[in-house]
C-alpha positions in Angstrom: 8.8 5.9 -150.0 11.1 4.2 -147.6 10.0 1.0 -145.9 8.2 1.2 -142.6 7.4 -1.4 -139.9 4.2 -1.0 -138.0 4.0 -2.3 -134.5 0.9 -1.8 -132.2 0.6 -2.6 -128.5 -2.6 -4.2 -127.4 -1.9 -4.6 -123.7 0.5 -2.9 -121.2 0.0 -5.2 -118.2 -1.8 -8.3 -117.2 -5.5 -7.6 -117.1 -5.3 -4.5 -119.3 -8.3 -3.8 -121.6 -9.2 -6.9 -123.6 -10.7 -4.9 -126.5 -7.9 -2.4 -126.9 -6.2 -4.3 -129.7 -9.3 -4.3 -132.0 -8.9 -0.8 -133.3 -5.2 -1.4 -133.9 -5.8 -4.6 -135.9 -8.5 -2.8 -137.9 -6.1 -0.1 -138.9 -3.1 -2.3 -139.5 -5.3 -4.6 -141.7 -5.3 -1.8 -144.3 -1.5 -1.2 -144.2 0.6 -2.7 -147.0 3.8 -3.2 -145.0 5.2 -5.6 -142.3 2.9 -5.2 -139.2 3.0 -6.6 -135.7 0.8 -6.6 -132.6 2.4 -7.1 -129.2 0.9 -7.9 -125.8 3.1 -7.0 -122.9 1.5 -8.7 -119.9 4.3 -9.8 -117.6 5.7 -8.2 -114.5 7.7 -9.7 -111.6 4.7 -10.3 -109.5 2.7 -11.6 -112.5 5.4 -14.1 -113.2 5.5 -15.2 -109.5 1.8 -15.8 -109.6 2.1 -17.7 -112.9 4.7 -19.9 -111.3 2.4 -20.7 -108.4 -0.3 -21.8 -111.0 2.2 -24.0 -112.8 3.4 -25.7 -109.6 -0.2 -26.7 -109.0 -0.9 -27.8 -112.5 1.9 -28.3 -115.1 -0.5 -27.5 -117.9 -1.0 -24.0 -116.5 1.4 -21.1 -115.8 0.8 -19.0 -118.9 -1.2 -15.8 -118.6 -4.7 -16.5 -117.3 -5.9 -13.7 -119.6 -4.6 -15.4 -122.8 -8.0 -16.3 -124.1 -9.3 -12.8 -123.5 -6.5 -11.2 -125.6 -6.2 -13.7 -128.4 -9.8 -14.7 -129.1 -11.0 -11.3 -130.5 -8.1 -10.8 -132.9 -6.7 -14.1 -134.0 -8.7 -14.5 -137.1 -8.1 -11.0 -138.4 -4.4 -11.2 -137.5 -3.9 -14.4 -139.5 -6.0 -13.2 -142.4 -4.1 -9.9 -142.7 -0.6 -11.2 -141.9 -0.3 -9.3 -138.6 2.2 -11.1 -136.6 1.7 -11.4 -132.8 4.6 -11.2 -130.3 3.9 -11.6 -126.6 5.3 -12.5 -123.2 1.9 -14.1 -122.5 3.8 -17.4 -122.0 4.8 -16.3 -118.5 6.0 -19.4 -116.6 4.8 -21.8 -119.4 5.4 -20.5 -122.9 4.9 -23.9 -124.5 1.5 -24.2 -122.7 0.5 -20.8 -124.0 1.4 -21.9 -127.6 -0.7 -25.0 -127.3 -3.6 -23.0 -125.9 -3.5 -20.7 -128.9 -3.6 -23.7 -131.3 -6.7 -24.9 -129.4 -8.3 -21.5 -129.9 -7.5 -21.6 -133.7 -9.0 -25.1 -133.9 -12.1 -24.0 -132.1 -12.5 -20.9 -134.4 -12.0 -23.2 -137.4 -9.2 -21.2 -138.9 -5.8 -22.2 -140.2 -3.3 -23.5 -137.8 -0.8 -20.7 -137.0 2.9 -21.4 -136.9 4.1 -20.5 -133.4 7.6 -19.8 -132.3 8.3 -20.5 -128.6 11.4 -19.0 -126.9 12.6 -21.0 -123.9 15.7 -20.6 -121.7 14.6 -17.9 -119.3 13.9 -20.5 -116.6 17.2 -20.7 -114.7 16.0 -23.7 -112.6 16.2 -25.8 -115.8 20.0 -25.5 -115.9 21.2 -24.0 -112.6 21.0 -25.4 -109.1 19.7 -23.4 -106.2 23.2 -23.0 -104.8 24.5 -21.7 -108.1 21.6 -19.2 -108.3 22.2 -18.1 -104.7 25.8 -17.4 -105.4 24.8 -14.7 -107.9 24.9 -11.2 -106.6 21.5 -9.7 -105.6 20.8 -6.2 -106.8 18.8 -5.4 -103.7 21.3 -6.9 -101.3 18.7 -9.3 -99.9 19.7 -12.6 -98.3 17.6 -15.5 -99.7 20.0 -18.2 -98.5 17.4 -19.6 -96.1 14.6 -19.7 -98.6 13.6 -22.3 -101.1 13.6 -20.8 -104.6 10.3 -21.5 -106.3 11.1 -19.6 -109.5 14.2 -18.0 -111.2 13.8 -16.3 -114.5 16.3 -14.3 -116.5 15.4 -11.4 -118.8 16.2 -12.5 -122.3 16.8 -10.1 -125.2 15.4 -9.6 -128.7 17.5 -12.0 -130.8 15.5 -15.2 -130.1 12.3 -13.4 -131.1 14.0 -12.4 -134.4 15.2 -16.0 -134.8 11.6 -17.3 -134.4 10.3 -14.8 -137.0 13.2 -15.9 -139.3 11.8 -19.5 -139.1 8.4 -18.3 -140.3 6.5 -17.9 -137.1 3.1 -16.2 -137.3 3.1 -15.8 -133.5 6.1 -15.6 -131.1 5.5 -16.5 -127.5 8.2 -15.8 -124.8 8.3 -16.1 -121.0 10.5 -13.6 -119.2 12.2 -11.3 -121.7 12.9 -7.6 -121.4 9.7 -5.8 -122.4 11.4 -3.8 -125.2 12.5 -7.0 -126.9 8.9 -7.6 -128.1 9.4 -4.6 -130.4 13.2 -4.8 -131.1 12.9 -8.5 -132.1 10.7 -7.8 -135.1 12.8 -4.8 -136.1 16.0 -6.9 -136.1 14.3 -9.5 -138.2 12.7 -7.1 -140.7 15.7 -4.7 -141.1 18.5 -7.2 -140.5 20.0 -4.9 -137.9 23.3 -6.3 -136.5 23.9 -6.7 -132.8 26.8 -4.3 -132.9 24.8 -1.5 -134.5 24.3 0.0 -131.1 22.4 3.1 -132.2 19.9 1.0 -134.0 19.6 -1.4 -131.1 19.0 1.6 -128.9 16.3 3.1 -131.2 14.4 -0.2 -131.2 14.7 -0.5 -127.5 13.5 3.0 -126.8 10.6 2.4 -129.2 9.7 -0.7 -127.3 10.0 1.1 -124.0 7.4 3.7 -125.3 5.0 1.0 -126.4 5.4 -1.5 -123.5 2.9 0.2 -121.2 0.1 0.5 -123.7 -2.1 3.6 -123.3 0.3 5.3 -120.9 1.9 6.9 -123.9 -1.4 7.8 -125.5 -2.9 9.8 -122.6 -3.9 7.2 -120.0 -2.3 7.5 -116.6 -1.1 10.9 -117.9 -4.5 12.5 -117.5 -4.9 15.0 -114.6 -8.1 17.1 -115.1 -7.6 20.8 -115.3 -3.8 20.3 -115.7 -3.4 17.7 -118.3 -6.7 17.1 -120.0 -7.1 14.1 -122.3 -10.1 13.8 -124.7 -12.4 10.8 -124.6 -10.3 8.8 -122.1 -12.9 6.1 -121.8 -12.1 5.2 -125.4 -8.4 5.7 -125.3 -6.5 4.3 -128.2 -3.5 2.1 -127.6 -0.2 3.0 -129.4 1.1 2.2 -132.8 4.8 2.8 -133.8 5.8 3.5 -137.4 9.5 2.6 -137.5 12.0 3.5 -140.3 15.1 1.5 -141.2 17.3 4.3 -139.8 15.8 3.8 -136.3 13.6 6.9 -136.3 10.0 6.3 -135.5 6.6 7.9 -135.0 4.4 7.2 -132.0 0.7 7.5 -132.9 -2.7 5.7 -132.2 -5.6 4.4 -134.2 -7.9 6.8 -136.0 -11.2 7.5 -134.3 -10.0 6.6 -130.8 -9.7 8.7 -127.7 -6.6 9.7 -125.9 -3.7 12.0 -126.8 -0.2 11.7 -128.2 2.0 14.7 -127.8 5.5 15.6 -126.6 4.4 15.5 -122.9 2.8 12.0 -123.1 5.9 10.6 -124.9 8.3 12.3 -122.4 6.5 10.9 -119.4 6.6 7.4 -120.7 10.3 7.8 -121.7 11.1 8.5 -118.1 8.9 5.7 -116.7 11.1 3.3 -114.7 14.2 5.0 -116.1 16.9 5.4 -113.4 19.5 6.9 -115.7 18.2 8.1 -119.2 21.8 8.0 -120.5 22.3 4.3 -119.5 19.1 2.3 -120.0 20.3 -1.2 -119.5 18.7 -4.1 -121.4 20.2 -7.4 -122.7 20.6 -6.0 -126.2 22.2 -2.6 -125.6 22.9 0.2 -123.2 20.6 2.8 -124.6 21.1 6.6 -124.2 18.0 8.7 -124.3 19.7 12.0 -123.4 20.1 13.3 -127.0 16.6 12.3 -128.2 14.5 14.8 -130.0 10.7 14.8 -130.2 9.0 16.5 -133.0 5.3 17.0 -133.9 4.5 15.1 -137.1 0.8 15.8 -137.3 -2.2 15.3 -135.0 -1.4 12.7 -132.4 1.9 11.9 -134.1 5.3 12.4 -132.4 8.5 11.7 -134.3 11.3 10.3 -132.2 15.0 10.4 -133.3 18.5 10.7 -131.9 18.9 7.5 -129.9 22.5 6.5 -129.1 23.7 3.1 -127.9 26.7 1.4 -126.3 27.7 -2.2 -125.6 25.2 -4.2 -123.6 25.9 -5.2 -120.0 27.9 -8.4 -119.5 25.4 -9.6 -116.9 21.7 -10.2 -117.2 19.1 -9.4 -114.7 17.0 -12.3 -113.3 14.2 -12.4 -110.8 14.1 -15.1 -108.2 11.0 -16.0 -106.2 10.6 -17.6 -102.8 7.5 -18.5 -100.7 6.9 -15.9 -98.0 4.0 -17.1 -95.9 0.5 -15.7 -96.1 -0.9 -12.2 -96.0 -4.1 -11.5 -94.1 -6.0 -8.4 -95.2 -9.3 -7.2 -93.6 -11.3 -4.0 -93.8 -14.3 -2.4 -92.1 -16.0 1.0 -92.6 -17.2 3.7 -90.2 -19.3 6.6 -91.5 -21.3 9.6 -90.2 -20.9 11.5 -87.0 -17.7 10.9 -85.1 -16.6 8.4 -87.7 -12.9 9.1 -87.5 -12.8 8.6 -83.7 -14.6 5.3 -84.1 -12.2 4.2 -86.8 -9.3 5.0 -84.6 -10.8 3.1 -81.7 -11.3 0.1 -84.0 -7.6 0.3 -84.9 -6.6 0.4 -81.3 -8.9 -2.6 -80.5 -7.3 -4.6 -83.3 -3.8 -3.8 -82.2 -4.5 -4.8 -78.6 -6.3 -8.0 -79.6 -3.4 -9.1 -81.9 -1.0 -8.6 -79.0 -3.2 -10.4 -76.6 -3.4 -13.6 -78.7 0.3 -13.4 -79.4 0.5 -13.1 -83.2 4.0 -12.1 -84.2 4.3 -10.2 -87.5 4.7 -6.8 -89.1 1.1 -5.6 -89.0 -0.1 -2.4 -90.6 -3.3 -0.6 -89.5 -4.4 2.3 -91.6 -7.4 4.4 -92.1 -8.4 4.8 -95.8 -9.4 8.5 -96.2 -7.1 9.7 -93.5 -3.7 9.4 -95.2 -3.5 5.7 -95.8 -1.2 5.9 -98.8 1.6 7.7 -97.0 0.7 7.5 -93.3 -0.3 4.8 -90.8 -3.0 5.2 -88.2 -0.5 6.5 -85.6 0.5 9.4 -87.8 -2.9 10.7 -88.8 -3.5 12.6 -85.5 -1.4 15.5 -86.6 -3.7 16.2 -89.6 -6.7 18.4 -89.5 -9.2 15.8 -90.6 -13.0 16.1 -90.2 -14.3 13.8 -87.4 -17.6 13.3 -89.2 -17.2 11.6 -92.5 -16.5 8.2 -94.2 -13.5 6.2 -93.1 -12.4 2.6 -93.7 -10.0 0.7 -91.4 -7.6 -1.6 -93.2 -5.4 -4.1 -91.4 -2.8 -6.2 -93.1 0.1 -8.5 -91.9 2.2 -11.4 -93.2 2.6 -14.6 -91.2 4.5 -17.8 -91.8 1.3 -19.9 -91.5 -2.1 -19.6 -93.1 -3.9 -20.2 -89.8 -2.1 -17.2 -88.3 -3.2 -14.9 -91.1 -6.8 -16.2 -90.7 -6.7 -15.5 -87.0 -5.8 -11.9 -87.7 -8.6 -11.3 -90.2 -11.1 -13.0 -87.9 -10.3 -10.4 -85.3 -11.1 -7.6 -87.7 -14.4 -9.2 -88.7 -15.3 -9.6 -85.0 -15.5 -5.8 -84.8 -19.0 -6.1 -86.2 -20.3 -6.7 -82.6 -17.1 -6.3 -80.5 -15.9 -3.0 -81.8 -17.1 0.6 -82.0 -20.7 1.3 -83.1 -21.9 1.1 -86.6 -19.1 -0.7 -88.3 -20.0 -2.3 -91.7 -18.9 -3.5 -95.1 -16.3 -6.0 -93.7 -14.1 -7.8 -96.1 -11.3 -10.3 -95.4 -8.8 -12.2 -97.5 -5.9 -14.6 -96.9 -3.5 -15.0 -99.8 -0.1 -16.8 -100.2 2.8 -14.5 -100.6 6.0 -14.6 -102.7 9.1 -12.6 -102.1 11.2 -11.5 -105.1 14.7 -10.3 -105.6 16.8 -9.4 -108.6 20.1 -11.1 -109.2 22.8 -10.7 -111.9 23.7 -13.7 -114.1 26.6 -14.0 -116.5 25.2 -14.1 -120.0 27.7 -16.9 -120.9 25.6 -19.2 -118.7 22.3 -18.1 -120.2 23.0 -17.9 -124.0 23.7 -21.6 -124.6 20.4 -22.5 -123.0 18.2 -20.3 -125.0 16.2 -22.1 -127.8 13.5 -21.4 -130.3 11.0 -24.1 -130.9 8.4 -24.0 -133.7 5.1 -25.8 -133.2 
């Protein structure tokens, strides 16, 4: 029987289910083959928030959910040689590694060997002016803003290098999500960087795993159209990858959810602008010739990936402070509720104008088209006047005091607005603007390092 590598995904975003990895670890413990568990918990916004935490405390900045993911499975992973690879390091990969060592010490287990990949933080080796000279993918002008974070998407080779040095756990900051899977495959199978079809296969496998249960029926489910069994106990995905790049997507035995051609196809197309040119640091992957075949119950065989040379430039995300957002809500229910909700919106609008707050304010009625339409656009819809509606107001201002003024006006509707308002909630939160830039890889590569602790 040919060699297979088993890779499970225990999280697809920051705050994903904390117990999802347990069935994966239980199943992989009985597998006599190289096996890995990844946690993909880093998005652009997540990284921006992590950078804010690190700016306040240099010891923080890694995922605040690290303990919740690592605590339940660390003992079993170390005892059963299941290697962990994760971008849980966020803005502070070294801090994340140190925290895992503290968890191991507290659990009185052997000290894991941890590989830490650094080099994604552009501010460590590029000036603000150099970063601002890079082309922005969105065409945004950040020249008048102070950059608070700038992180480039790294590829899979540093992860493979860390594993080559004997790491039980590999922690990265900002890498491309698929690298968490491709890195172990490069290490185990000794794939070369110019074997573009293999690089593409590993990348596509990583793309299918990166969002966790999205490929096993979660987020796919639509009752009556796309029914998914036992969604409350949905199993997170496991890939079985062969040396030729073909792989099977499945899930742990005894879990809920569903793996079929439709779930896999939907995840393939997730965040994919051009399936024939899926750009990552490691390769330009072509999904257009992929074939999906049933390989048993909840098993889909994927093959036919093609690849071309990777792009010469790497994507990076820059973050700048962008003031404060005020958000406030209040509900109106019962007879004539929609009319009262609209009146509340009018009062807020007039009050904000009267006190002279300048900003892009949005007033919407949840339950009356809030996802796609603002309060001014709901009048053309045939909505019941009697019902249950919630007015939400939001705006961004340069100063915290201005955002607080806005939310205070909404809360004042308790006694100064239409009758029977209730359930008021108000929040003021710091905001960060992000933009994507392109950086020449010749600048980045010399600054990428793997440290073992």
